[in-house]
N, C-alpha and C positions, 0 to 999 in steps of 0.2 A: 267434320266438317257443313255446317249450317249450307243452306240457300242464300242466307243473308251476308254471312262472312266472304263465302266465294263472290257475292258481288261486290263485297267491298275492298277484298284484295283485285278483282279484276280493275276496278275504277282507280286504286292507287295504280296500279302497275300501268293501266293507260295514261295516267298523270305523269307518272315519270318518264315514260315516251315520249311524251307533249313537251315535258319540260327540256329535256334533252333537244329535240326536236328546236323550239324557240332558243332555245342558246344558239345552238350551232347556227340560226337565223340570225341573231346579233341581239337579240331582243335581250332587255335584263331584267330577271324575274324578279319581285317585289314582296309577293307573298305568296304562298298557295294555302287552299282551303280556307281562305277566311271566314271566318264565322260572321256571321251579321245578324245577332237577335236572336229569336228563334226565325227568323222566317228563312234562315239557310245559309249557302253557303257559295262563296265563289272558288270554282275551282283556280284560278289562276291570275295574281293581278302581274302585268308587267311592262313594260318600258320596251315602244319603239322609235326609239330617235324622239322626239318633242311628243311623243302619244302615248295616253296611257291608254293601255290593255286591258280590256275584262275579256277571260277567255274560258267558255267554256267547253269540255273536255268530255267527248262520249266515247264508248270502247266496248267493242261486241267481239263472240268467239265466233269466227267461222262456221255456221253449220248449228249454231243456238238457235234456239226455238225463244225466246224471251224478248220480247220489248218490235220495234220496226224493222224495218228488212234491213237498212242501212243507219250507222251510228248519227248522224247527223240527219235523220229523218225524226229524231226523238227529239229535236230542241223545235217544238211546235209554237205555234203564240203564244200558249198559257207560260212556256216555260223561261219565253223572251223577256217576256213582261215580266216574273219575274226576278229574273238575273237583271232588268233595269234599275229595277226597288232595290236589291240588293246591292249595286254598284253605287246607287245615290247614297245610301247608308252609309257605304262604305267611304264614301267622300268625304260626307259629314261629320266620321266620327274619327279619320286619324288625319294627322299632323300634315299641313301644307307640304307638298313635294317641292326641291327644289335641285333643279329650275322646275319650273312650274309646266305643268304641261303647255301643248298648245290644242291638242286634239283630245276626246277620248275614243275610244271605238271598242267596239265589241266581235270578237272571233271566235269562230268555233274549229276545233280541232275533233276529228272525227278518226279511231281507229280499230284496226279489224286485226285480230290475235288469232293465229292457232290455236289450237286445244292445249298446245305446250306454254304458251304464253310466247310465240317468236312472231316478232309483229311481219303481219300481210298487207296491209296497207296506212296510209298516214293520210290522210285529207283535212288541209288548214284553208279554212277560210277565212281572210281579213274582210273586216267590214262586213262579216254575217248579217246582221241583224240591225 
């Protein structure tokens, strides 16, 4: 398996864990890996009551050497700006939600797994940016 494939599989595994967490917390999942033109994708779009939530998920393997120390540290100012633009594009190109959301929020979920993929920690930050 190439490093790129391993990264994609790790990201998908983390998103699976994050979706399960959000559903258990009462969120309604609307869309996952939503492509917004060439600019990229939104990991998870969900509803939390009357709030529309755009959620960025970052997953790390314990003891791994790639990237910042913690998964949430990887969501810096440039990434946040890109996610906001993707969210604006998502809102522009999707049909209206019913009932219309009263608020829009950007959450972040940081996940750490061991080398076998078992969850070690999950940090969900509401209104992260």
